[in-house]
PDB file of N, CA, C and O in Angstrom:
ATOM      1  N   MET A   1     -44.292 -61.170 -24.875  1.00  0.00           N
ATOM      2  CA  MET A   1     -43.830 -60.358 -26.035  1.00  0.00           C
ATOM      3  C   MET A   1     -43.397 -61.151 -27.006  1.00  0.00           C
ATOM      4  O   MET A   1     -43.384 -60.802 -28.187  1.00  0.00           O
ATOM      5  N   THR A   2     -42.993 -62.331 -26.567  1.00  0.00           N
ATOM      6  CA  THR A   2     -42.163 -63.170 -27.751  1.00  0.00           C
ATOM      7  C   THR A   2     -43.526 -63.948 -28.248  1.00  0.00           C
ATOM      8  O   THR A   2     -43.621 -64.039 -29.472  1.00  0.00           O
ATOM      9  N   THR A   3     -44.442 -64.440 -27.586  1.00  0.00           N
ATOM     10  CA  THR A   3     -45.452 -65.164 -28.068  1.00  0.00           C
ATOM     11  C   THR A   3     -46.100 -63.939 -29.555  1.00  0.00           C
ATOM     12  O   THR A   3     -46.498 -64.512 -30.569  1.00  0.00           O
ATOM     13  N   ARG A   4     -46.126 -62.831 -29.538  1.00  0.00           N
ATOM     14  CA  ARG A   4     -46.742 -62.112 -30.748  1.00  0.00           C
ATOM     15  C   ARG A   4     -45.628 -62.502 -31.847  1.00  0.00           C
ATOM     16  O   ARG A   4     -45.882 -62.259 -33.026  1.00  0.00           O
ATOM     17  N   PHE A   5     -44.650 -62.979 -31.566  1.00  0.00           N
ATOM     18  CA  PHE A   5     -43.570 -62.975 -33.230  1.00  0.00           C
ATOM     19  C   PHE A   5     -43.482 -64.578 -33.291  1.00  0.00           C
ATOM     20  O   PHE A   5     -43.310 -64.974 -34.443  1.00  0.00           O
ATOM     21  N   THR A   6     -43.549 -65.471 -32.442  1.00  0.00           N
ATOM     22  CA  THR A   6     -43.623 -66.672 -32.356  1.00  0.00           C
ATOM     23  C   THR A   6     -44.671 -67.197 -33.039  1.00  0.00           C
ATOM     24  O   THR A   6     -44.211 -68.140 -33.684  1.00  0.00           O
ATOM     25  N   ILE A   7     -45.840 -67.090 -33.243  1.00  0.00           N
ATOM     26  CA  ILE A   7     -46.568 -67.562 -33.556  1.00  0.00           C
ATOM     27  C   ILE A   7     -46.812 -67.337 -35.216  1.00  0.00           C
ATOM     28  O   ILE A   7     -47.190 -68.276 -35.917  1.00  0.00           O
ATOM     29  N   PRO A   8     -46.543 -65.926 -35.793  1.00  0.00           N
ATOM     30  CA  PRO A   8     -46.550 -65.692 -36.746  1.00  0.00           C
ATOM     31  C   PRO A   8     -45.190 -66.267 -37.692  1.00  0.00           C
ATOM     32  O   PRO A   8     -45.112 -66.259 -38.921  1.00  0.00           O
ATOM     33  N   ALA A   9     -44.193 -66.747 -36.737  1.00  0.00           N
ATOM     34  CA  ALA A   9     -42.924 -67.036 -37.404  1.00  0.00           C
ATOM     35  C   ALA A   9     -43.121 -68.309 -37.983  1.00  0.00           C
ATOM     36  O   ALA A   9     -42.743 -68.620 -39.113  1.00  0.00           O
ATOM     37  N   CYS A  10     -43.937 -69.303 -36.901  1.00  0.00           N
ATOM     38  CA  CYS A  10     -44.251 -70.668 -37.279  1.00  0.00           C
ATOM     39  C   CYS A  10     -45.011 -70.913 -38.193  1.00  0.00           C
ATOM     40  O   CYS A  10     -44.802 -71.881 -38.924  1.00  0.00           O
ATOM     41  N   ALA A  11     -46.213 -69.981 -38.386  1.00  0.00           N
ATOM     42  CA  ALA A  11     -47.068 -70.043 -39.162  1.00  0.00           C
ATOM     43  C   ALA A  11     -46.398 -69.644 -40.931  1.00  0.00           C
ATOM     44  O   ALA A  11     -46.784 -70.043 -42.030  1.00  0.00           O
ATOM     45  N   LEU A  12     -45.611 -68.989 -40.659  1.00  0.00           N
ATOM     46  CA  LEU A  12     -45.019 -68.241 -42.150  1.00  0.00           C
ATOM     47  C   LEU A  12     -44.251 -69.623 -42.564  1.00  0.00           C
ATOM     48  O   LEU A  12     -44.315 -69.921 -43.756  1.00  0.00           O
ATOM     49  N   ALA A  13     -43.447 -70.594 -41.594  1.00  0.00           N
ATOM     50  CA  ALA A  13     -42.647 -71.573 -41.632  1.00  0.00           C
ATOM     51  C   ALA A  13     -43.522 -73.122 -42.214  1.00  0.00           C
ATOM     52  O   ALA A  13     -43.259 -74.104 -42.909  1.00  0.00           O
ATOM     53  N   LEU A  14     -44.375 -72.719 -41.629  1.00  0.00           N
ATOM     54  CA  LEU A  14     -45.306 -74.259 -42.212  1.00  0.00           C
ATOM     55  C   LEU A  14     -46.206 -73.868 -43.508  1.00  0.00           C
ATOM     56  O   LEU A  14     -46.572 -74.802 -44.223  1.00  0.00           O
ATOM     57  N   LEU A  15     -46.594 -72.508 -43.863  1.00  0.00           N
ATOM     58  CA  LEU A  15     -47.008 -72.442 -44.953  1.00  0.00           C
ATOM     59  C   LEU A  15     -45.740 -72.709 -46.180  1.00  0.00           C
ATOM     60  O   LEU A  15     -45.994 -73.279 -47.241  1.00  0.00           O
ATOM     61  N   ALA A  16     -44.433 -72.221 -45.841  1.00  0.00           N
ATOM     62  CA  ALA A  16     -43.701 -72.413 -46.715  1.00  0.00           C
ATOM     63  C   ALA A  16     -43.091 -73.986 -47.025  1.00  0.00           C
ATOM     64  O   ALA A  16     -42.281 -74.177 -47.932  1.00  0.00           O
ATOM     65  N   LEU A  17     -43.552 -74.985 -46.218  1.00  0.00           N
ATOM     66  CA  LEU A  17     -43.280 -76.042 -46.267  1.00  0.00           C
ATOM     67  C   LEU A  17     -44.178 -77.091 -46.378  1.00  0.00           C
ATOM     68  O   LEU A  17     -43.878 -78.280 -46.266  1.00  0.00           O
ATOM     69  N   SER A  18     -45.484 -76.563 -46.639  1.00  0.00           N
ATOM     70  CA  SER A  18     -46.707 -77.340 -46.820  1.00  0.00           C
ATOM     71  C   SER A  18     -46.537 -77.542 -48.004  1.00  0.00           C
ATOM     72  O   SER A  18     -45.978 -76.762 -48.774  1.00  0.00           O
ATOM     73  N   ALA A  19     -47.223 -79.128 -48.414  1.00  0.00           N
ATOM     74  CA  ALA A  19     -47.495 -79.603 -49.699  1.00  0.00           C
ATOM     75  C   ALA A  19     -46.276 -79.822 -50.541  1.00  0.00           C
ATOM     76  O   ALA A  19     -46.226 -79.646 -51.758  1.00  0.00           O
ATOM     77  N   CYS A  20     -45.034 -80.332 -49.557  1.00  0.00           N
ATOM     78  CA  CYS A  20     -44.201 -81.090 -50.164  1.00  0.00           C
ATOM     79  C   CYS A  20     -44.073 -82.145 -50.684  1.00  0.00           C
ATOM     80  O   CYS A  20     -44.386 -83.155 -50.054  1.00  0.00           O
ATOM     81  N   GLY A  21     -43.537 -82.236 -52.085  1.00  0.00           N
ATOM     82  CA  GLY A  21     -43.732 -83.746 -52.483  1.00  0.00           C
ATOM     83  C   GLY A  21     -43.853 -83.709 -54.097  1.00  0.00           C
ATOM     84  O   GLY A  21     -43.642 -82.718 -54.796  1.00  0.00           O
ATOM     85  N   THR A  22     -44.238 -85.004 -54.542  1.00  0.00           N
ATOM     86  CA  THR A  22     -44.440 -84.973 -56.300  1.00  0.00           C
ATOM     87  C   THR A  22     -45.828 -85.821 -56.366  1.00  0.00           C
ATOM     88  O   THR A  22     -46.598 -85.370 -57.214  1.00  0.00           O
ATOM     89  N   THR A  23     -46.204 -86.696 -55.814  1.00  0.00           N
ATOM     90  CA  THR A  23     -47.460 -87.337 -55.947  1.00  0.00           C
ATOM     91  C   THR A  23     -48.427 -86.632 -54.932  1.00  0.00           C
ATOM     92  O   THR A  23     -48.021 -85.903 -54.027  1.00  0.00           O
ATOM     93  N   THR A  24     -49.743 -86.921 -55.171  1.00  0.00           N
ATOM     94  CA  THR A  24     -50.676 -86.807 -54.274  1.00  0.00           C
ATOM     95  C   THR A  24     -50.629 -87.236 -53.072  1.00  0.00           C
ATOM     96  O   THR A  24     -51.269 -86.700 -52.168  1.00  0.00           O
ATOM     97  N   GLY A  25     -49.935 -88.164 -52.919  1.00  0.00           N
ATOM     98  CA  GLY A  25     -50.312 -89.099 -51.525  1.00  0.00           C
ATOM     99  C   GLY A  25     -49.153 -88.065 -50.860  1.00  0.00           C
ATOM    100  O   GLY A  25     -49.281 -87.533 -49.757  1.00  0.00           O
ATOM    101  N   GLU A  26     -48.334 -87.943 -51.496  1.00  0.00           N
ATOM    102  CA  GLU A  26     -46.734 -86.999 -50.645  1.00  0.00           C
ATOM    103  C   GLU A  26     -47.506 -85.969 -50.474  1.00  0.00           C
ATOM    104  O   GLU A  26     -48.016 -86.006 -49.355  1.00  0.00           O
ATOM    105  N   ARG A  27     -47.824 -85.049 -51.099  1.00  0.00           N
ATOM    106  CA  ARG A  27     -48.377 -83.781 -50.873  1.00  0.00           C
ATOM    107  C   ARG A  27     -49.613 -84.158 -49.793  1.00  0.00           C
ATOM    108  O   ARG A  27     -49.282 -84.043 -48.613  1.00  0.00           O
ATOM    109  N   ALA A  28     -50.490 -84.435 -49.954  1.00  0.00           N
ATOM    110  CA  ALA A  28     -51.449 -84.610 -48.757  1.00  0.00           C
ATOM    111  C   ALA A  28     -50.913 -85.162 -47.477  1.00  0.00           C
ATOM    112  O   ALA A  28     -51.567 -84.927 -46.461  1.00  0.00           O
ATOM    113  N   GLY A  29     -49.919 -85.795 -47.390  1.00  0.00           N
ATOM    114  CA  GLY A  29     -49.485 -86.387 -45.985  1.00  0.00           C
ATOM    115  C   GLY A  29     -48.555 -85.236 -45.617  1.00  0.00           C
ATOM    116  O   GLY A  29     -48.742 -84.727 -44.512  1.00  0.00           O
ATOM    117  N   SER A  30     -47.636 -84.781 -46.341  1.00  0.00           N
ATOM    118  CA  SER A  30     -46.694 -83.397 -45.826  1.00  0.00           C
ATOM    119  C   SER A  30     -47.511 -82.523 -45.325  1.00  0.00           C
ATOM    120  O   SER A  30     -47.225 -81.990 -44.253  1.00  0.00           O
ATOM    121  N   GLY A  31     -48.771 -82.180 -46.049  1.00  0.00           N
ATOM    122  CA  GLY A  31     -49.596 -81.183 -45.450  1.00  0.00           C
ATOM    123  C   GLY A  31     -50.390 -81.289 -44.407  1.00  0.00           C
ATOM    124  O   GLY A  31     -50.903 -80.303 -43.878  1.00  0.00           O
ATOM    125  N   ALA A  32     -50.587 -82.613 -43.969  1.00  0.00           N
ATOM    126  CA  ALA A  32     -51.257 -83.051 -43.211  1.00  0.00           C
ATOM    127  C   ALA A  32     -50.509 -83.132 -42.015  1.00  0.00           C
ATOM    128  O   ALA A  32     -51.078 -82.814 -40.971  1.00  0.00           O
ATOM    129  N   LEU A  33     -49.183 -83.549 -41.983  1.00  0.00           N
ATOM    130  CA  LEU A  33     -48.141 -83.362 -40.956  1.00  0.00           C
ATOM    131  C   LEU A  33     -47.829 -82.599 -40.291  1.00  0.00           C
ATOM    132  O   LEU A  33     -47.721 -82.687 -39.067  1.00  0.00           O
ATOM    133  N   LEU A  34     -47.467 -81.016 -41.472  1.00  0.00           N
ATOM    134  CA  LEU A  34     -47.523 -79.815 -41.211  1.00  0.00           C
ATOM    135  C   LEU A  34     -48.422 -79.313 -40.417  1.00  0.00           C
ATOM    136  O   LEU A  34     -48.159 -78.820 -39.319  1.00  0.00           O
ATOM    137  N   GLY A  35     -49.943 -79.430 -41.087  1.00  0.00           N
ATOM    138  CA  GLY A  35     -51.086 -79.121 -40.207  1.00  0.00           C
ATOM    139  C   GLY A  35     -51.262 -79.329 -38.702  1.00  0.00           C
ATOM    140  O   GLY A  35     -51.696 -78.630 -37.787  1.00  0.00           O
ATOM    141  N   ALA A  36     -50.701 -80.694 -38.813  1.00  0.00           N
ATOM    142  CA  ALA A  36     -50.907 -81.264 -37.372  1.00  0.00           C
ATOM    143  C   ALA A  36     -50.035 -80.399 -36.057  1.00  0.00           C
ATOM    144  O   ALA A  36     -50.419 -79.832 -35.035  1.00  0.00           O
ATOM    145  N   ALA A  37     -48.938 -80.591 -36.566  1.00  0.00           N
ATOM    146  CA  ALA A  37     -47.805 -79.497 -36.152  1.00  0.00           C
ATOM    147  C   ALA A  37     -48.462 -78.113 -35.799  1.00  0.00           C
ATOM    148  O   ALA A  37     -48.874 -77.862 -34.666  1.00  0.00           O
ATOM    149  N   GLY A  38     -48.535 -77.163 -36.939  1.00  0.00           N
ATOM    150  CA  GLY A  38     -49.298 -76.193 -36.381  1.00  0.00           C
ATOM    151  C   GLY A  38     -50.445 -76.248 -35.538  1.00  0.00           C
ATOM    152  O   GLY A  38     -50.597 -75.519 -34.558  1.00  0.00           O
ATOM    153  N   GLY A  39     -51.188 -77.047 -35.891  1.00  0.00           N
ATOM    154  CA  GLY A  39     -52.329 -76.770 -35.038  1.00  0.00           C
ATOM    155  C   GLY A  39     -52.140 -77.307 -33.555  1.00  0.00           C
ATOM    156  O   GLY A  39     -52.693 -76.753 -32.605  1.00  0.00           O
ATOM    157  N   ALA A  40     -51.445 -78.255 -33.437  1.00  0.00           N
ATOM    158  CA  ALA A  40     -50.922 -78.519 -31.945  1.00  0.00           C
ATOM    159  C   ALA A  40     -50.303 -77.606 -31.321  1.00  0.00           C
ATOM    160  O   ALA A  40     -50.510 -77.591 -30.108  1.00  0.00           O
ATOM    161  N   LEU A  41     -49.308 -76.498 -31.911  1.00  0.00           N
ATOM    162  CA  LEU A  41     -48.688 -75.261 -31.429  1.00  0.00           C
ATOM    163  C   LEU A  41     -50.144 -74.479 -31.262  1.00  0.00           C
ATOM    164  O   LEU A  41     -50.615 -74.368 -30.130  1.00  0.00           O
ATOM    165  N   ILE A  42     -50.748 -74.016 -32.250  1.00  0.00           N
ATOM    166  CA  ILE A  42     -51.404 -73.201 -32.075  1.00  0.00           C
ATOM    167  C   ILE A  42     -52.620 -73.276 -30.834  1.00  0.00           C
ATOM    168  O   ILE A  42     -52.860 -72.423 -29.980  1.00  0.00           O
ATOM    169  N   GLY A  43     -53.382 -74.790 -31.086  1.00  0.00           N
ATOM    170  CA  GLY A  43     -54.131 -75.261 -29.584  1.00  0.00           C
ATOM    171  C   GLY A  43     -53.518 -75.578 -28.577  1.00  0.00           C
ATOM    172  O   GLY A  43     -54.232 -76.078 -27.707  1.00  0.00           O
ATOM    173  N   SER A  44     -52.008 -75.446 -28.244  1.00  0.00           N
ATOM    174  CA  SER A  44     -51.282 -75.637 -26.460  1.00  0.00           C
ATOM    175  C   SER A  44     -51.346 -74.035 -26.270  1.00  0.00           C
ATOM    176  O   SER A  44     -50.966 -73.652 -25.163  1.00  0.00           O
ATOM    177  N   LEU A  45     -51.759 -73.057 -27.161  1.00  0.00           N
ATOM    178  CA  LEU A  45     -52.100 -71.970 -26.878  1.00  0.00           C
ATOM    179  C   LEU A  45     -53.328 -71.379 -26.024  1.00  0.00           C
ATOM    180  O   LEU A  45     -53.386 -70.326 -25.390  1.00  0.00           O
ATOM    181  N   SER A  46     -54.359 -72.457 -26.218  1.00  0.00           N
ATOM    182  CA  SER A  46     -55.618 -72.397 -25.607  1.00  0.00           C
ATOM    183  C   SER A  46     -55.934 -73.720 -24.776  1.00  0.00           C
ATOM    184  O   SER A  46     -57.081 -74.076 -24.508  1.00  0.00           O
ATOM    185  N   ALA A  47     -54.842 -74.371 -24.420  1.00  0.00           N
ATOM    186  CA  ALA A  47     -55.023 -75.588 -23.647  1.00  0.00           C
ATOM    187  C   ALA A  47     -55.913 -76.778 -24.448  1.00  0.00           C
ATOM    188  O   ALA A  47     -56.759 -77.424 -23.828  1.00  0.00           O
ATOM    189  N   ASN A  48     -55.720 -76.947 -25.491  1.00  0.00           N
ATOM    190  CA  ASN A  48     -56.419 -77.916 -26.556  1.00  0.00           C
ATOM    191  C   ASN A  48     -55.374 -78.537 -27.729  1.00  0.00           C
ATOM    192  O   ASN A  48     -55.701 -78.592 -28.915  1.00  0.00           O
ATOM    193  N   ALA A  49     -54.258 -78.928 -27.293  1.00  0.00           N
ATOM    194  CA  ALA A  49     -53.617 -79.055 -28.262  1.00  0.00           C
ATOM    195  C   ALA A  49     -53.952 -80.280 -29.228  1.00  0.00           C
ATOM    196  O   ALA A  49     -53.728 -80.337 -30.437  1.00  0.00           O
ATOM    197  N   GLY A  50     -54.625 -81.381 -28.298  1.00  0.00           N
ATOM    198  CA  GLY A  50     -54.985 -82.607 -29.231  1.00  0.00           C
ATOM    199  C   GLY A  50     -56.371 -81.836 -30.273  1.00  0.00           C
ATOM    200  O   GLY A  50     -56.472 -82.452 -31.335  1.00  0.00           O
ATOM    201  N   ALA A  51     -56.928 -81.197 -30.206  1.00  0.00           N
ATOM    202  CA  ALA A  51     -58.200 -81.048 -31.099  1.00  0.00           C
ATOM    203  C   ALA A  51     -57.667 -79.900 -32.321  1.00  0.00           C
ATOM    204  O   ALA A  51     -58.187 -79.894 -33.437  1.00  0.00           O
ATOM    205  N   GLY A  52     -56.493 -78.887 -31.906  1.00  0.00           N
ATOM    206  CA  GLY A  52     -55.755 -78.391 -32.649  1.00  0.00           C
ATOM    207  C   GLY A  52     -54.859 -79.173 -33.572  1.00  0.00           C
ATOM    208  O   GLY A  52     -54.471 -78.614 -34.598  1.00  0.00           O
ATOM    209  N   ALA A  53     -54.525 -80.294 -33.337  1.00  0.00           N
ATOM    210  CA  ALA A  53     -53.511 -81.065 -34.180  1.00  0.00           C
ATOM    211  C   ALA A  53     -54.515 -81.714 -35.208  1.00  0.00           C
ATOM    212  O   ALA A  53     -54.301 -81.599 -36.415  1.00  0.00           O
ATOM    213  N   LEU A  54     -55.590 -82.385 -34.736  1.00  0.00           N
ATOM    214  CA  LEU A  54     -56.603 -83.111 -35.794  1.00  0.00           C
ATOM    215  C   LEU A  54     -57.256 -81.698 -36.478  1.00  0.00           C
ATOM    216  O   LEU A  54     -57.472 -81.787 -37.686  1.00  0.00           O
ATOM    217  N   ILE A  55     -57.514 -80.707 -35.982  1.00  0.00           N
ATOM    218  CA  ILE A  55     -58.411 -79.726 -37.238  1.00  0.00           C
ATOM    219  C   ILE A  55     -57.064 -79.132 -38.010  1.00  0.00           C
ATOM    220  O   ILE A  55     -57.214 -78.776 -39.179  1.00  0.00           O
ATOM    221  N   GLY A  56     -55.863 -79.024 -37.445  1.00  0.00           N
ATOM    222  CA  GLY A  56     -54.706 -78.830 -38.184  1.00  0.00           C
ATOM    223  C   GLY A  56     -54.489 -80.132 -39.394  1.00  0.00           C
ATOM    224  O   GLY A  56     -54.514 -79.784 -40.575  1.00  0.00           O
ATOM    225  N   ALA A  57     -54.336 -81.213 -39.154  1.00  0.00           N
ATOM    226  CA  ALA A  57     -54.253 -82.221 -39.796  1.00  0.00           C
ATOM    227  C   ALA A  57     -55.048 -82.177 -41.054  1.00  0.00           C
ATOM    228  O   ALA A  57     -54.527 -82.297 -42.163  1.00  0.00           O
ATOM    229  N   GLY A  58     -56.597 -81.964 -40.811  1.00  0.00           N
ATOM    230  CA  GLY A  58     -57.418 -82.482 -41.682  1.00  0.00           C
ATOM    231  C   GLY A  58     -57.071 -81.422 -42.861  1.00  0.00           C
ATOM    232  O   GLY A  58     -56.717 -81.733 -43.999  1.00  0.00           O
ATOM    233  N   ALA A  59     -57.313 -79.575 -42.153  1.00  0.00           N
ATOM    234  CA  ALA A  59     -57.037 -78.440 -42.793  1.00  0.00           C
ATOM    235  C   ALA A  59     -55.559 -78.833 -43.814  1.00  0.00           C
ATOM    236  O   ALA A  59     -55.700 -78.523 -44.997  1.00  0.00           O
ATOM    237  N   GLY A  60     -54.223 -79.464 -43.444  1.00  0.00           N
ATOM    238  CA  GLY A  60     -53.181 -79.327 -44.187  1.00  0.00           C
ATOM    239  C   GLY A  60     -53.130 -80.533 -45.442  1.00  0.00           C
ATOM    240  O   GLY A  60     -52.586 -80.358 -46.532  1.00  0.00           O
ATOM    241  N   ALA A  61     -53.875 -81.864 -44.980  1.00  0.00           N
ATOM    242  CA  ALA A  61     -54.228 -83.070 -45.777  1.00  0.00           C
ATOM    243  C   ALA A  61     -55.003 -82.242 -47.088  1.00  0.00           C
ATOM    244  O   ALA A  61     -54.551 -82.181 -48.231  1.00  0.00           O
ATOM    245  N   LEU A  62     -56.124 -81.707 -46.669  1.00  0.00           N
ATOM    246  CA  LEU A  62     -57.051 -80.780 -47.794  1.00  0.00           C
ATOM    247  C   LEU A  62     -56.340 -80.062 -48.503  1.00  0.00           C
ATOM    248  O   LEU A  62     -56.420 -80.137 -49.729  1.00  0.00           O
ATOM    249  N   GLY A  63     -55.371 -79.095 -47.799  1.00  0.00           N
ATOM    250  CA  GLY A  63     -54.716 -77.982 -48.701  1.00  0.00           C
ATOM    251  C   GLY A  63     -53.216 -78.698 -49.457  1.00  0.00           C
ATOM    252  O   GLY A  63     -52.421 -78.108 -50.188  1.00  0.00           O
ATOM    253  N   GLY A  64     -53.170 -80.013 -49.040  1.00  0.00           N
ATOM    254  CA  GLY A  64     -51.854 -80.584 -49.888  1.00  0.00           C
ATOM    255  C   GLY A  64     -52.503 -81.172 -51.329  1.00  0.00           C
ATOM    256  O   GLY A  64     -51.994 -81.110 -52.448  1.00  0.00           O
ATOM    257  N   TYR A  65     -53.810 -81.772 -50.931  1.00  0.00           N
ATOM    258  CA  TYR A  65     -54.545 -82.451 -52.309  1.00  0.00           C
ATOM    259  C   TYR A  65     -55.176 -81.260 -53.081  1.00  0.00           C
ATOM    260  O   TYR A  65     -55.571 -81.481 -54.226  1.00  0.00           O
ATOM    261  N   LEU A  66     -55.320 -79.867 -52.490  1.00  0.00           N
ATOM    262  CA  LEU A  66     -55.625 -79.108 -53.404  1.00  0.00           C
ATOM    263  C   LEU A  66     -54.798 -78.636 -54.123  1.00  0.00           C
ATOM    264  O   LEU A  66     -54.957 -78.725 -55.340  1.00  0.00           O
ATOM    265  N   PHE A  67     -53.710 -78.017 -53.603  1.00  0.00           N
ATOM    266  CA  PHE A  67     -52.412 -78.190 -54.057  1.00  0.00           C
ATOM    267  C   PHE A  67     -51.807 -78.840 -55.598  1.00  0.00           C
ATOM    268  O   PHE A  67     -51.560 -78.345 -56.698  1.00  0.00           O
ATOM    269  N   ASP A  68     -51.729 -80.177 -55.016  1.00  0.00           N
ATOM    270  CA  ASP A  68     -51.750 -80.720 -56.118  1.00  0.00           C
ATOM    271  C   ASP A  68     -52.506 -81.021 -57.248  1.00  0.00           C
ATOM    272  O   ASP A  68     -52.017 -81.026 -58.377  1.00  0.00           O
ATOM    273  N   GLN A  69     -53.431 -81.221 -57.057  1.00  0.00           N
ATOM    274  CA  GLN A  69     -54.176 -80.958 -58.069  1.00  0.00           C
ATOM    275  C   GLN A  69     -54.515 -79.767 -59.088  1.00  0.00           C
ATOM    276  O   GLN A  69     -54.930 -79.688 -60.244  1.00  0.00           O
ATOM    277  N   HIS A  70     -54.156 -78.943 -58.146  1.00  0.00           N
ATOM    278  CA  HIS A  70     -53.843 -77.399 -58.883  1.00  0.00           C
ATOM    279  C   HIS A  70     -52.496 -77.045 -59.785  1.00  0.00           C
ATOM    280  O   HIS A  70     -52.372 -76.323 -60.775  1.00  0.00           O
ATOM    281  N   ALA A  71     -51.653 -77.748 -59.135  1.00  0.00           N
ATOM    282  CA  ALA A  71     -50.101 -78.094 -59.903  1.00  0.00           C
ATOM    283  C   ALA A  71     -50.766 -79.074 -61.116  1.00  0.00           C
ATOM    284  O   ALA A  71     -50.365 -78.724 -62.226  1.00  0.00           O
ATOM    285  N   LYS A  72     -51.411 -79.873 -61.134  1.00  0.00           N
ATOM    286  CA  LYS A  72     -51.339 -80.995 -62.360  1.00  0.00           C
ATOM    287  C   LYS A  72     -52.286 -80.053 -63.185  1.00  0.00           C
ATOM    288  O   LYS A  72     -52.210 -80.328 -64.382  1.00  0.00           O
ATOM    289  N   GLY A  73     -53.135 -79.050 -62.921  1.00  0.00           N
ATOM    290  CA  GLY A  73     -54.132 -78.460 -63.939  1.00  0.00           C
ATOM    291  C   GLY A  73     -55.395 -79.055 -64.032  1.00  0.00           C
ATOM    292  O   GLY A  73     -56.089 -79.052 -65.049  1.00  0.00           O
ATOM    293  N   ASN A  74     -55.768 -79.711 -62.653  1.00  0.00           N
ATOM    294  CA  ASN A  74     -57.112 -80.393 -62.591  1.00  0.00           C
ATOM    295  C   ASN A  74     -58.186 -79.432 -62.492  1.00  0.00           C
ATOM    296  O   ASN A  74     -59.252 -79.433 -63.109  1.00  0.00           O
ATOM    297  N   ILE A  75     -57.674 -78.448 -61.459  1.00  0.00           N
ATOM    298  CA  ILE A  75     -58.456 -76.959 -60.642  1.00  0.00           C
ATOM    299  C   ILE A  75     -58.012 -75.993 -61.118  1.00  0.00           C
ATOM    300  O   ILE A  75     -56.952 -76.153 -61.724  1.00  0.00           O
ATOM    301  N   ASP A  76     -58.566 -74.668 -61.067  1.00  0.00           N
ATOM    302  CA  ASP A  76     -58.316 -73.607 -61.733  1.00  0.00           C
ATOM    303  C   ASP A  76     -57.820 -72.611 -59.950  1.00  0.00           C
ATOM    304  O   ASP A  76     -57.465 -71.432 -59.980  1.00  0.00           O
TER     305      ASP A  76
END
C-alpha cells in the first residue's frame, strides 16, 4: 500500500527539483543526477536499478538541457 504513494511522491519531488542551476552545464548536470536517482528508485522495483539509473540519467540530462534552452529563448 505504501508503494502506491511513495512512487508518485518521489516523482513529484524529482520533477520539482529538476534542472536547478543557472548555466547549461549546471541544469543538465542536476537533471542527470536527479534522473539517475529517480531511475534507480523505479528500476529497483523491477530488480534492475542500474538500467533505470542509466536511462534516468540520460533523460534527466536531456530534460535539463532542453529546459535551459527554453529559458534562454532558443526554443519554444
